C-alpha positions as CSV (number, residue, x, y, z in Angstrom):
1,P,21.3,6.1,39.6
2,P,22.4,9.2,37.1
3,P,21.2,8.7,33.6
4,A,22.9,6.5,31.4
5,P,24.9,8.9,29.1
6,P,25.6,8.5,25.2
7,P,27.4,4.7,24.9
8,P,30.5,4.7,27.3
9,A,33.6,2.6,26.7
10,A,33.5,-0.8,26.7
11,G,35.5,-3.3,28.8
12,R,38.9,-4.0,27.0
13,C,41.6,-6.3,26.6
14,F,44.7,-4.1,28.0
15,L,47.0,-6.8,27.9
16,P,48.9,-6.7,24.8
17,A,49.9,-10.0,22.8
18,P,52.8,-12.0,23.6
19,Q,55.4,-10.4,21.4
20,Q,55.8,-11.8,17.7
21,R,59.6,-11.5,16.6
22,G,60.3,-11.4,13.2
23,A,56.5,-10.8,12.2
24,G,57.6,-8.7,9.3
25,A,56.9,-5.5,11.4
26,L,54.8,-3.9,8.3
27,S,52.8,-0.7,9.2
28,A,48.8,-1.4,8.5
29,A,49.5,2.5,8.5
30,H,51.4,3.0,5.5
31,G,52.5,-0.7,4.6
32,E,56.0,0.4,5.0
33,P,58.3,-0.8,7.5
34,T,57.5,0.4,11.3
35,A,61.2,0.9,10.9
36,M,60.5,4.5,9.5
37,V,59.0,5.7,12.4
38,K,60.9,8.2,14.2
39,P,61.8,8.1,17.8
40,G,58.9,9.7,19.8
41,E,56.6,9.9,16.5
42,V,53.1,8.5,16.2
43,I,51.1,8.5,12.9
44,W,47.4,8.5,12.8
45,T,45.8,6.9,9.8
46,N,42.1,6.4,8.5
47,V,42.6,3.1,7.2
48,P,40.4,2.1,4.1
49,C,38.5,-1.6,4.4
50,K,36.9,-3.8,2.2
51,G,34.6,-7.1,3.0
52,D,31.7,-7.2,5.3
53,A,32.2,-4.4,7.5
54,P,30.4,-4.3,11.2
55,S,27.5,-1.6,11.1
56,A,28.1,1.4,12.8
57,R,28.1,1.1,16.5
58,S,29.7,1.7,19.9
59,G,30.1,-0.2,23.5
60,H,31.6,-3.3,21.0
61,T,34.6,-5.2,22.0
62,L,38.1,-5.1,19.4
63,T,40.6,-7.6,20.6
64,G,43.8,-8.0,18.7
65,N,45.3,-11.4,18.7
66,G,49.1,-9.7,18.0
67,Q,49.3,-11.5,14.3
68,G,47.6,-8.7,12.1
69,K,44.0,-9.8,13.1
70,C,41.2,-8.3,16.0
71,V,38.2,-9.6,16.8
72,L,35.3,-7.4,16.9
73,F,32.2,-8.8,18.8
74,G,28.5,-7.1,20.1
75,G,27.7,-3.2,20.1
76,C,24.6,-1.1,20.0
77,G,24.4,0.7,17.2
78,I,22.2,0.9,13.7
79,K,21.6,-1.9,11.5
80,S,21.7,-1.3,7.5
81,D,18.0,-0.2,7.6
82,D,18.7,2.2,10.1
83,A,17.1,0.5,12.9
84,Y,18.7,0.9,16.4
85,A,19.9,-3.0,17.7
86,V,22.3,-4.5,20.3
87,F,24.0,-7.2,18.7
88,N,26.1,-10.4,19.1
89,D,27.8,-10.6,15.6
90,T,31.4,-11.6,15.4
91,H,33.7,-9.7,12.6
92,I,37.8,-10.3,12.1
93,L,39.7,-7.3,10.7
94,T,42.7,-8.6,8.6
95,L,45.4,-5.6,9.0
96,G,46.4,-4.1,6.0
97,E,46.6,-2.0,3.2
98,P,43.3,-1.6,2.6
99,G,42.1,-3.7,5.7
100,T,39.6,-6.9,5.3
101,W,36.3,-7.5,7.3
102,D,35.0,-10.9,7.9
103,L,31.6,-11.4,8.7
104,V,31.9,-14.6,11.2
105,P,28.9,-17.3,10.7
106,D,27.0,-18.2,14.3
107,L,28.8,-21.4,15.0
108,G,28.6,-22.6,19.1
109,D,27.4,-21.1,22.2
110,V,27.4,-17.7,20.7
111,P,26.9,-15.0,23.2
112,S,23.2,-13.3,23.4
113,P,23.2,-9.6,22.0
114,R,25.1,-7.3,24.4
115,W,27.0,-4.2,24.8
116,R,29.6,-2.6,27.5
117,H,31.0,-6.0,27.9
118,T,34.7,-6.8,28.0
119,A,36.7,-9.5,25.5
120,T,40.3,-10.3,26.6
121,L,42.5,-12.2,25.0
122,L,43.6,-15.5,26.3
123,P,47.6,-16.8,26.6
124,D,47.0,-19.5,23.3
125,S,46.5,-15.9,21.7
126,D,43.9,-17.8,19.8
127,G,40.8,-17.4,23.0
128,V,39.1,-14.3,23.2
129,L,36.6,-14.7,26.4
130,V,34.0,-12.3,26.5
131,F,32.3,-11.5,29.9
132,G,29.2,-9.1,31.3
133,G,27.6,-7.0,29.3
134,L,24.4,-4.9,28.8
135,C,21.3,-5.6,26.7
136,K,17.7,-3.5,27.1
137,G,18.3,-3.1,31.0
138,R,19.8,-6.5,31.7
139,R,22.9,-7.1,32.7
140,F,25.1,-10.3,32.5
141,N,27.6,-11.9,34.3
142,D,28.2,-15.2,31.9
143,T,31.4,-16.5,30.3
144,H,32.1,-17.1,27.0
145,V,35.4,-17.7,25.1
146,F,35.5,-17.1,20.9
147,S,38.3,-18.9,19.2
148,I,39.9,-17.1,16.4
149,E,41.3,-20.2,14.4
150,K,38.2,-22.4,14.8
151,K,35.5,-19.4,14.1
152,E,33.7,-21.0,16.9
153,W,31.8,-19.8,20.3
154,S,31.7,-22.0,23.8
155,I,30.3,-21.4,27.2
156,K,32.4,-21.5,30.1
157,E,30.7,-22.9,33.2
158,C,33.1,-21.8,36.0
159,A,33.2,-22.7,40.0
160,G,33.1,-20.7,42.3
161,T,30.8,-17.4,43.0
162,P,30.9,-14.9,39.8
163,P,31.0,-10.7,40.1
164,H,27.4,-9.7,40.2
165,P,26.1,-8.8,36.6
166,R,27.4,-5.9,35.3
167,S,28.8,-3.5,32.5
168,H,30.8,-1.0,31.7
169,H,33.7,-2.1,34.1
170,T,37.1,-3.6,32.8
171,A,38.6,-7.0,32.1
172,N,42.9,-7.4,32.4
173,R,44.7,-10.8,31.7
174,V,47.5,-11.4,34.5
175,D,50.3,-13.6,33.7
176,F,52.4,-14.5,36.7
177,E,55.8,-16.6,36.2
178,A,56.0,-19.9,36.8
179,E,58.0,-20.6,40.0
180,E,59.7,-23.8,41.0
181,E,58.1,-26.8,39.6
182,S,54.7,-25.0,39.1
183,A,53.7,-23.7,35.6
184,A,53.1,-20.0,34.8
185,D,49.8,-18.6,36.3
186,H,47.3,-16.7,34.4
187,K,44.2,-15.1,35.8
188,L,41.8,-12.7,34.7
189,I,41.0,-10.1,36.2
190,I,37.5,-7.4,36.9
191,I,37.7,-4.7,38.5
192,G,34.8,-2.0,38.8
193,G,31.6,-1.3,36.9
194,Y,27.7,-0.6,37.4
195,G,25.0,-3.3,38.1
196,G,23.8,-5.5,40.7
197,P,22.0,-8.6,41.3
198,G,18.5,-8.5,40.3
199,S,17.1,-5.1,40.0
200,T,19.9,-3.5,42.2
201,R,22.1,-1.0,40.8
202,D,25.7,0.3,42.1
203,F,28.6,1.4,41.1
204,Y,31.6,-1.2,42.0
205,L,34.9,-1.4,42.9
206,D,35.7,-5.2,43.8
207,L,38.1,-7.2,42.4
208,H,37.5,-10.5,41.4
209,L,39.5,-13.3,39.8
210,L,39.0,-15.8,37.2
211,E,41.9,-18.5,37.3
212,L,42.0,-19.7,33.8
213,S,43.7,-22.9,34.0
214,T,40.7,-24.3,36.6
215,W,38.2,-21.5,35.4
216,T,37.4,-20.6,39.2
217,W,36.2,-17.2,40.6
218,A,37.1,-15.8,43.5
219,K,36.9,-12.2,45.4
220,V,39.6,-10.3,46.5
221,E,37.9,-9.7,50.0
222,S,40.6,-7.3,51.2
223,M,42.5,-4.5,49.2
224,K,44.7,-2.5,51.4
225,G,45.8,1.1,50.8
226,P,43.8,4.0,49.6
227,V,41.1,2.2,47.6
228,P,39.8,4.7,44.9
229,T,35.9,5.2,44.7
230,P,33.7,3.0,43.3
231,R,32.8,3.9,39.8
232,S,32.4,3.1,35.9
233,D,33.5,4.1,32.5
234,H,36.9,4.0,33.6
235,T,40.2,2.3,32.2
236,A,42.6,-0.5,34.0
237,A,45.6,-0.9,31.7
238,L,48.2,-3.6,33.0
239,A,51.7,-3.0,32.8
240,D,54.6,-4.7,35.0
241,G,52.7,-6.4,37.7
242,K,50.5,-3.1,37.7
243,L,47.0,-2.2,37.3
244,Y,46.6,1.7,36.3
245,L,43.3,2.3,37.1
246,Y,42.1,6.0,35.6
247,A,39.3,8.3,35.9
248,G,35.5,7.2,35.1
249,R,32.3,8.1,36.5
250,G,30.2,7.4,40.1
251,W,27.4,8.5,41.8
252,T,26.1,12.2,42.0
253,T,26.2,14.5,45.2
254,K,26.0,17.7,46.3
255,T,29.6,17.8,46.7
256,D,31.2,15.8,43.6
257,A,29.5,15.8,40.2
258,G,30.3,12.0,40.0
259,F,33.3,12.4,37.3
260,Y,37.2,11.8,37.9
261,D,40.5,12.4,36.8
262,D,42.7,10.5,39.2
263,L,44.9,7.5,38.3
264,H,45.2,4.6,41.1
265,V,47.8,1.7,41.2
266,L,47.3,-1.6,42.2
267,D,50.2,-4.0,43.3
268,L,49.2,-7.4,41.7
269,K,51.0,-9.3,44.0
270,T,49.9,-7.8,47.2
271,Y,46.8,-6.5,46.1
272,R,47.4,-3.0,47.6
273,W,46.6,0.1,46.5
274,L,49.8,2.2,46.1
275,E,50.9,5.8,46.8
276,P,53.1,7.4,44.6
277,E,57.0,7.6,45.0
278,L,57.2,11.2,43.4
279,D,60.4,13.3,43.4
280,D,60.2,17.3,44.4
281,E,59.3,18.4,40.7
282,A,56.9,15.7,40.3
283,M,55.3,15.9,43.8
284,A,54.7,20.0,42.2
285,E,53.1,19.1,39.4
286,A,50.6,16.4,41.3
287,A,49.9,19.4,43.7
288,A,49.1,22.1,40.6
289,A,47.1,19.6,38.9
290,A,44.7,19.2,42.0
291,G,44.7,22.9,42.9
292,G,47.2,22.7,45.4
293,D,50.5,25.4,46.1
294,G,52.9,22.0,46.2
295,D,54.0,22.5,49.8
296,G,54.5,19.3,50.2
297,D,51.8,19.1,53.1
298,A,49.2,17.4,50.4
299,V,48.7,13.8,50.8
300,P,50.9,12.4,47.6
301,S,48.6,11.3,44.2
302,W,49.3,9.9,41.1
303,P,50.0,12.4,38.3
304,S,46.6,13.4,36.2
305,V,46.4,14.6,32.6
306,G,44.4,17.4,34.3
307,Q,40.6,17.3,33.2
308,Q,37.6,14.8,33.8
309,V,36.9,12.0,31.3
310,W,35.2,9.2,31.1
311,S,34.2,6.6,28.3
312,H,37.7,7.3,27.0
313,S,40.1,4.1,25.7
314,A,43.6,3.1,27.4
315,M,46.0,0.6,26.6
316,A,49.2,-0.2,28.2
317,I,51.6,-1.6,25.9
318,Q,55.0,-3.3,27.0
319,S,58.5,-1.6,26.6
320,V,62.1,-1.5,27.8
321,P,62.8,-0.2,30.6
322,S,59.1,0.7,31.4
323,S,56.0,0.6,29.5
324,Y,53.8,3.1,28.2
325,M,50.2,3.8,28.8
326,F,48.0,5.5,26.0
327,L,45.0,7.6,26.2
328,F,42.5,8.7,24.0
329,G,39.0,9.9,23.3
330,G,35.7,9.9,25.5
331,Q,34.1,12.8,27.1
332,N,35.4,15.8,29.7
333,A,32.1,17.2,30.1
334,P,28.4,16.2,29.3
335,R,28.5,16.4,25.6
336,R,32.0,17.4,25.3
337,Y,34.3,14.8,23.0
338,N,37.7,14.7,23.1
339,N,40.3,12.9,20.0
340,A,43.5,14.3,22.3
341,V,46.3,11.1,23.0
342,S,48.2,11.5,26.3
343,V,50.8,8.8,27.2
344,F,51.7,7.9,30.8
345,D,55.3,6.4,31.1
346,T,55.2,3.9,34.0
347,G,58.7,4.5,34.5
348,R,59.1,8.0,35.2
349,N,55.4,8.3,36.4
350,K,54.3,11.4,34.1
351,W,52.3,12.2,31.4
352,E,53.2,13.5,28.2
353,T,52.0,14.4,25.0
354,P,53.6,12.7,22.0
355,K,57.0,14.5,20.5
356,T,55.3,14.6,16.9
357,I,51.7,13.4,15.7
358,T,51.7,12.2,11.9
359,G,48.4,12.7,10.1
360,A,45.1,13.8,10.9
361,P,43.6,12.3,13.6
362,P,40.5,10.7,14.4
363,P,37.3,13.1,15.1
364,A,36.4,13.1,18.6
365,R,34.7,10.6,20.0
366,E,33.8,8.3,23.0
367,D,33.2,4.6,23.4
368,S,35.5,3.6,20.9
369,P,37.6,0.8,22.6
370,F,41.4,0.2,21.5
371,G,42.6,-3.1,20.1
372,Y,46.4,-3.5,19.6
373,D,48.3,-4.9,17.5
374,D,51.7,-5.9,18.3
375,S,53.1,-7.5,14.8
376,T,52.7,-3.3,13.4
377,K,52.7,-1.8,16.6
378,C,49.8,-0.4,15.7
379,L,46.9,0.5,18.1
380,V,43.5,-0.1,16.0
381,L,40.2,1.5,16.8
382,F,36.5,1.4,15.5
383,G,33.3,3.0,15.6
384,G,32.2,4.9,19.0
385,W,29.8,7.4,19.3
386,R,30.1,11.4,18.8
387,Q,25.7,12.5,18.8
388,K,25.8,9.3,15.9
389,W,26.9,6.2,15.8
390,L,30.2,5.5,14.0
391,D,31.8,3.3,11.4
392,D,35.6,4.1,10.7
393,V,38.8,2.4,11.1
394,W,42.0,4.3,12.6
395,T,45.2,2.8,13.5
396,L,47.8,4.8,15.8
397,N,51.3,3.7,15.1
398,V,53.0,3.7,18.7
399,A,56.7,2.4,17.5
400,G,58.5,5.6,17.6
401,I,57.7,5.8,21.8
402,C,57.2,2.2,22.2
403,G,59.7,0.5,20.4
404,P,60.4,-3.2,19.9
405,P,61.5,-5.2,23.4
406,Y,65.0,-4.6,23.7
407,A,66.6,-1.0,24.5
408,V,69.9,0.0,24.0
409,N,71.9,1.9,26.9
410,A,75.4,3.5,25.4
411,I,77.7,3.3,23.2
412,E,81.7,3.0,23.3
413,P,83.4,4.7,22.0
414,Q,80.9,7.9,21.7
415,S,83.0,9.4,18.8
416,G,84.1,8.1,15.3
417,P,85.7,9.2,12.2
418,Y,83.2,10.3,9.6
419,T,85.2,8.0,7.2
420,G,83.7,5.1,9.0
421,Q,84.6,1.5,9.7
422,A,85.6,2.6,13.7
423,P,84.6,-0.7,15.7
424,V,82.1,0.5,18.0
425,M,80.4,-1.6,21.2
426,I,76.5,-1.3,21.9
427,T,75.3,-1.6,25.7
428,G,71.6,-2.7,26.1
429,L,69.3,-5.0,27.6
430,L,67.3,-8.0,26.3
431,F,69.1,-8.1,23.0
432,S,68.6,-11.6,21.1
433,E,70.3,-13.8,19.5
434,S,69.9,-13.4,15.5
435,N,71.5,-13.2,12.2
436,V,69.3,-10.5,11.1
437,I,70.8,-7.1,13.2
438,K,71.2,-3.7,12.1
439,V,72.7,-0.9,13.6
440,K,71.0,2.8,12.3
441,F,73.2,5.9,12.6
442,A,70.7,9.0,12.1
443,T,70.5,12.6,13.3
444,K,67.7,13.7,15.2
445,D,65.4,14.5,12.4
446,G,65.9,11.5,10.8
447,K,66.7,13.3,7.5
448,R,70.2,11.6,7.1
449,E,70.9,8.1,8.2
450,M,73.1,4.8,7.5
451,V,72.9,1.3,8.4
452,V,75.2,-1.3,9.2
453,P,74.9,-4.8,10.3
454,G,75.3,-5.5,13.9
455,Q,76.7,-8.9,15.5
456,Y,75.2,-10.5,18.6
457,V,77.7,-10.3,21.8
458,D,75.5,-11.2,24.4
459,E,71.9,-10.3,25.8
460,H,73.8,-6.8,26.7
461,H,76.0,-6.2,23.7
462,I,75.8,-5.8,20.1
463,S,79.1,-4.8,18.0
464,C,79.4,-3.2,14.8
465,K,81.5,-0.7,12.5
466,S,80.8,2.7,12.0
467,P,79.3,3.2,8.6
468,N,81.0,6.0,6.5
469,F,79.4,9.6,7.0
470,E,81.2,11.4,4.1
471,K,78.3,12.5,2.1
472,H,76.2,13.8,5.5
473,G,79.1,15.4,7.3
474,A,80.8,15.3,10.5
475,L,77.4,15.4,12.6
476,E,75.9,14.1,16.0
477,V,73.6,11.1,15.3
478,N,71.3,8.9,17.2
479,V,72.3,5.4,17.4
480,A,69.3,2.6,17.4
481,V,69.3,-1.3,16.9
482,S,66.6,-3.7,14.8
483,I,67.0,-7.4,15.3
484,D,64.8,-9.5,12.9
485,N,63.3,-6.5,11.4
486,E,61.4,-5.6,14.3
487,P,61.1,-1.7,14.8
488,Y,64.2,0.1,15.8
489,T,65.0,1.0,19.6
490,V,63.8,4.9,20.5
491,N,66.1,5.2,23.4
492,E,68.0,8.1,22.9
493,C,71.9,6.9,22.4
494,A,74.5,9.4,20.9
495,Y,77.2,9.3,18.7
496,Q,79.8,11.9,17.2
497,F,80.9,11.8,13.8
498,Y,84.2,14.3,13.7
499,L,86.3,15.3,10.6
500,N,89.6,13.1,10.6
501,T,92.8,14.4,12.3
502,S,95.1,15.9,9.4
503,A,98.4,15.0,10.9
504,K,100.3,18.1,9.1
505,K,97.6,20.9,11.0
506,C,98.4,19.5,13.9
507,V,100.7,21.4,16.6
508,A,102.9,20.5,19.2
509,F,104.2,22.6,22.2
510,G,106.3,21.9,26.1
511,P,109.2,21.7,27.5
512,G,109.7,18.2,26.2
513,L,110.6,19.9,23.1
514,A,113.1,22.6,24.2
515,A,116.1,22.8,22.3
516,K,118.4,21.7,25.3
517,N,117.6,19.4,28.0
518,E,118.8,17.0,30.8
519,V,119.6,13.6,30.4
520,G,117.8,11.1,33.2
521,R,115.1,13.6,33.5
522,T,111.2,12.9,32.1
523,Y,109.6,15.5,30.0
524,S,106.6,15.9,28.2
525,F,104.7,18.2,25.2
526,V,101.5,17.9,24.2
527,I,100.2,17.3,20.7
528,Q,96.9,19.1,20.1
529,S,95.0,17.7,17.3
530,K,93.5,19.6,14.5
531,D,90.9,18.1,12.0
532,S,91.2,18.2,8.0
533,Q,90.0,22.0,8.2
534,G,92.0,23.1,10.8
535,H,89.7,22.8,13.7
536,Y,90.6,22.2,16.9
537,R,89.5,18.1,17.7
538,A,87.5,18.2,20.8
539,T,87.4,13.9,21.3
540,G,90.7,11.5,21.1
541,G,90.8,8.3,19.6
542,D,93.5,8.9,17.2
543,P,96.5,6.8,17.2
544,V,99.9,8.0,17.8
545,R,103.4,6.6,17.7
546,V,106.5,8.4,18.9
547,E,109.6,7.6,17.6
548,I,113.4,8.8,19.3
549,K,116.3,8.6,17.3
550,G,119.9,9.6,18.7
551,P,122.8,8.0,20.7
552,S,121.0,5.8,23.1
553,G,120.3,3.6,20.2
554,E,118.7,0.4,21.1
555,D,118.8,0.9,24.8
556,Q,116.2,4.1,23.8
557,P,113.0,3.3,26.5
558,P,109.6,3.9,24.5
559,A,107.8,7.2,25.0
560,K,104.5,7.1,26.6
561,V,101.3,8.4,25.0
562,E,98.3,9.8,26.9
563,D,94.9,10.4,25.2
564,T,93.3,13.2,27.3
565,A,89.9,12.6,25.5
566,D,89.8,16.2,24.4
567,G,91.9,16.1,21.3
568,R,95.2,16.5,22.9
569,Y,97.8,13.7,23.4
570,R,100.4,14.1,26.3
571,I,103.3,12.5,25.8
572,S,106.3,11.9,28.2
573,Y,109.7,10.5,27.5
574,S,113.3,10.6,28.9
575,V,116.7,9.9,27.4
576,P,119.7,7.7,29.0
577,V,122.6,9.1,27.0
578,A,123.7,12.7,26.2
579,G,123.5,14.2,22.5
580,D,121.5,15.4,19.8
581,Y,117.9,13.7,19.5
582,D,115.5,13.5,17.0
583,I,112.1,13.3,18.1
584,S,109.1,12.4,15.4
585,V,105.3,11.9,16.1
586,F,103.1,9.7,13.6
587,L,99.4,10.0,13.3
588,D,97.6,7.7,11.6
589,E,94.9,10.0,9.5
590,N,92.2,6.5,8.7
591,P,93.4,3.9,10.8
592,N,90.2,2.1,10.1
593,D,91.1,1.5,6.8
594,E,93.1,-1.7,6.5
595,N,94.4,-1.0,3.1
596,A,95.2,2.6,3.5
597,D,98.9,4.0,4.4
598,S,97.5,6.7,6.4
599,E,100.4,7.2,9.3
600,V,101.4,10.7,8.9
601,L,104.2,12.4,10.5
602,V,102.8,15.7,12.5
603,Q,103.3,19.4,11.5
604,G,107.0,20.4,12.6
605,C,108.8,16.8,12.8
606,P,111.6,15.7,13.7
607,F,111.6,17.9,16.8
608,K,115.5,18.2,17.4
609,V,116.5,18.0,21.4
610,T,119.8,18.4,22.8
611,F,120.3,16.5,26.2
612,R,123.4,16.7,28.4
613,E,124.6,15.2,31.4
614,V,123.2,16.4,34.8
615,W,126.4,15.6,36.4
616,A,130.0,17.1,35.1
617,P,133.1,17.0,36.9
618,N,134.9,19.8,38.2
619,R,138.4,21.2,39.2
620,I,138.9,21.0,42.9
621,V,142.7,22.9,44.1
622,G,144.4,21.9,47.7
623,V,145.3,18.7,49.6
624,P,142.2,16.5,50.1
625,P,141.4,15.4,53.6
626,K,143.1,11.9,54.5
627,V,140.9,9.0,54.1
628,K,139.6,7.5,57.7
629,P,137.1,4.7,58.5
630,H,134.6,7.4,59.4
631,M,134.0,10.8,57.5
632,E,131.1,13.7,58.4
633,V,130.5,15.9,55.9
634,G,128.3,19.2,56.3
635,V,127.8,23.1,55.3
636,I,129.4,25.2,58.5
637,D,129.4,28.7,57.6
638,G,128.6,28.2,53.9
639,K,131.2,25.8,53.3
640,L,131.2,22.2,52.5
641,T,133.5,21.1,55.7
642,V,134.9,17.2,55.6
643,V,135.6,15.7,59.0
644,P,137.6,12.8,58.3
645,T,137.8,10.6,61.8
646,D,138.6,7.4,63.6
647,K,135.3,6.7,65.2
648,D,131.8,7.5,64.2
649,M,131.1,11.4,65.8
650,D,127.9,13.4,66.5
651,L,129.1,16.9,65.3
652,T,125.3,18.1,66.2
653,G,126.2,21.5,67.6
654,V,130.1,21.5,66.8
655,K,131.6,24.9,66.0
656,A,134.1,25.8,62.9
657,E,136.9,25.9,65.0
658,D,136.1,22.8,67.2
659,A,135.8,21.2,64.4
660,A,139.3,22.2,62.7
661,A,140.9,21.0,66.3
């Protein structure tokens, strides 16, 4: 086998703990609500800690329980006397400002010293399952469980055939939903790694399942689709029923350096390695990353960060509507270490760098596994290797990208007066009923914001009234929702505050305001609204009322007002009786203030319009025709001709002289 590099990434638990609502959402990074994190922002913090801290090491595991604690086990490094050691000590980190380390006394069947093993949180959020690992050339395939509450280890005697002894593999817990008359199914998935029975050594890409209800091992004998190259020092992150395997290292050959930068996706229902469904832009990006020309002839491949990496860390975090996989650290070339953060959006199948990275990042390193604490929305890492063992603690607050387990899609209406109190309805996904719902209206730079209470309607709707934004101005804002003091949603949802309409600055025009019109016809005119500074309004929503006074009295039909949603209001009306009329248009300048009398006449009102009858009597001379049973009327030679007859006649083609006869 190739010589072992400096400590590669240990196995990790990539399944985040169940969402813990109402957990306080205090950031371990800053001791302040994660709600203060801006959309698209991540925050690095070097966390000071007290207590009985682990010595510097790598190859350990760090497993968050989603409730403010992380369990560290094993690793290799140096002891307090600077002597090299492989560890089997257990420490619990309680997140806070500062963090607190506690050394757990050995109790129960403590695993033997090891590193490059995996540790996975069990469904009860109390047990941490440790599998495999390495110590002084010997690799393991045993299974142990640590109880966070009891602080006690136990060994699990499992049925079936376990995976071959191995290290630097990955482990993930998969939760399958309950079906009819059956309980939810929980499995541990082991994939890849380096090891083998006895003294044999090889890189693997086999897939093994541990049924957690019966503690039985089973191997998936056949995987479908394009199976990746066997490897170790990779990462495998679980999101939305799929396993995202990224990069790593394998055998070195004359044609293959054995270092990878590829992404592969396994469907855990069918155990098929999927080919991507990419749009033209994504296909071109993937082809360019692979060195192709993007002409469409290449086999589709999942997008890559663009550089080889191994011994890195990765974690997929559930979000709405899609999950995100975070990538950190590792080696990009022998002894060239990395501290960049990359984010893969599993919904758009696209890699991105966070929009804003606040705080100085950790020094570049490898073999520093992620833990994740859902209560603070923080990725947590300890130690690692960069030509020496490290013992620092860092958190990466990712609330600005992942947000809470619900999302905002739209708001109706999309604009309102900056005096506030306008009713709005927010549409989204997976809202939950609560008495603590907050709706934030904030400018995109986050410097100006107002928060109002929201009301739960159903899982797709939350209602509220817009805040008074007068002190900030008529600005476009983003609307976000927080339930039970969780972080605010991070989806973009725009709302435009506008200056209230000034009726005295509005202008009216159109044929419906002409001085003379005709009875019975429908006429229209337009009100162009303007705000208090005299600028044309570009949105609608103003309550407009039309009053028509004249001879028609109570028989006058109401006018029709059409809001064209562009700052104009088209008014249509007709009158049934001739005479002089006053047309008055009222506009409510502050309709959401129940105590204000804010209905004001539009500039120029009342408009005075005179209506005349369409039919008028004319003086006719001469002797009219005698009345007979039938009358044929037509125009002959430019004259209106009336032909009385005793019976119905067809006068088609009749000439003038014949008609006279």
